[in-house]
Steps between C-alpha positions, in 0.01 A plus 500: 500500500650555151322769296420260216296281736268792569458591134146444377612409151790289382844386600828511310631144538398150605685534832255776596189293417484275809528786754239698304258205507569404860447854632150494347419140588438420133374145449428490124647660188309573178745490208309685229552632151264673253373302202409667170172627649672632813350221712720386788626147435742305713545275800452520875739330740604501865758766578749232611489346154539839334823571686648157423580591136220282369479512120173657381348446158184566296393342170573731207141442383383727782625793294314386189162475675196709409299689761239222485755225567538372143799488268555632145541282195819500294491748213574862396864449599421345838586145598571338832876479557664161474652549846156572650608408850514661840630852554691589815355756741772732630378708797573873479576551869454876472125431462466283811213637707219399734155387387293699751157355417596140583404367844822300539826701476581485128748671269513537124785545257491578128707265286674526165499211251809336350562187297667205668837619364450848649396686183231762545155396371419755232122468493418552871362848581756611759782402267337681205497823702859443610597458134352842411664668799834348397454641149481845660810425706703420189424856385609644834140570603278418796119502469292623793129423528201570725184293447146604593254212544121531481266228623139442600349371821192291413253281682587133515382331184539119494290465181684637192169519306392797712642854454726647767345762729649770725548413867315638801712742700488592867194720430303184423423617147638371170783719373418730209724650234624857454706497820835590344745623768220483759629455855153385602525235228827373646353512851226258393770231513702624798558162663588325175742778403656487846571132440655581161731749671584262786566205270715721277696644791571152635646406162707816463288616207469877462175661388540859381131595485157336489192661345143416402465499122194581288351151494268358766734342754806574283825587679850589384833442673810692392848362568825690540740509208794263474665209321268323251555146635453613860182691411362205302566283805306750712201503264506118493491492882251788527248314288521200735477732801194691378312182409572348842397817685172510305424133570547566870206739469284264295566698180679437173774727366525471121762629260291423192534779244123540462319313778168688507300610195442875497786573741851626415773246434802440722847601384858445609662830403881490477715810559842467335823697499853403394817575696855524364690250714820708499358842581185398686307757294163456333572474124157652423629842620797699373742722690261795483196291590374478143366183343762289325500298180496189719171615654336532161660178370359309796150629427550425129583139587192474717277639226632266231538177697250495788217394263715199408571424867139553606442129566745531793320810632145381431530121518139371501182536298356699789788750476371634168163586653688770691678645195188665358379858476237433767744383768713813571806317369751567220391391154803609294868588543478877541707677763477831683604708797292428809224367273328199658306419183819404314678166497830657603479785749787720611409609855592841636837476675838662541764398242664241728167314533395523134329175406258336258187331631369209296123497563416206273577193718207346684518373856454140385846508339788303647709785653830347386381474140327839496816672621715299259277592204474870583873541564587296190294730279671807643842341457431427133423868459828597667703259288338593170455873560124481443307827493157547659198680362426849630350507851124544531333738742139402435292193585670203332293197602191600304690473172538200272605177672844418363597222742425135420134430568541145621736234628574318173578822314736596782674161488555532125662844538712371787641211299582726203708758693861392449642770730287376789584139418872578521469681833261260671646179358367244254408238765280745686330649192402162353390358837297803603329533161406131506346536847293800391371322190398203716322728748306663218384162374363405843320835517337427164344187650286714733158626383432848641172657619526746208480212252197349671333841526538612139547182298280240668171602335614751239728316259 
């Protein structure tokens, strides 16, 4: 049996696909791709049709859709393209893997999007990240990332008018907070976590560590470092995996930034280092192990441009409920050495592993766009020789909030940053900003309990 047939993840060519599918008895294929929210969109088909070079397509409007299923109006530089037709799905065979939670033998493959003439579609998330990675390549550089994803397990809640509540663990009691790094806290969900590990192993996904975070029923999964597109693919698949494992145990897994009032928010921390493609060395460390100008320039770019890219790192109105002084999250752009209260933390490491951790992104962010935004800001710093502020060694997230306080303010800053616009591409910037404005307008149609509590009889 050829080695590629036994591989859990991916093949190298179409001639390897049929043996890979036949060896597993695969009946159906899910051809998926992330939309702007990171939701899996695509088509399912019999495996025989997949291997017969069937042309796959999705309407371009899928990538202009809001999280609630609506579409933005023309304006602020956005308009629907005249050639608003179908986009071709091109399977990335290296991502071909099993779908272990399906009863019938099923596989999934992540697809790229191209126009009918073969041109890359600039405003789709996977292509946006590829564009940023290519910008590094033109400078002879290779970015390396390692995401950390926090999420909550909550009781099933079919009525959105009711608050989310922590689940009941194996002890039979509702989970409480303050269980950071608690092994007993993890053990409350032993069977569910076992399924997460089994599902991940069957897909060839590697978990580095899993811990219980501070929140009630809040967990964190750390992934190994690697190529940005590959790691974004893994986060995309991990989110599906964790949700499916939770549903198997009659529980929801949520990646909302702030799902439960009074509990910590959920982040997607991103560790980043940059490698010189010729030497294979980390450009953040010099020959003697000292920090380089590139290290400081990267941080300078993050400090100056992350506030303008925040809408890609904190994409929903709920995201900004996390970025407050009461939520144990960053509130400004300060940086420091091994300081978890800063936005940009430099963990303790040897010179070869020197890296910058961006602690601002929330776990609701599309992983492709969060990585693209964070790396783009660092690259702008490298290109323009930007200098950071002095590092801070004291508590930083009790200071003044310097980040945008809401979605519309973040969109406005995003649209005005010409360096980001050039790196990310005009089609993406105008499309994404239009989607976020439309999502804000639908949020404004909802009357909250706070308004009924304090305004109903008082104003």
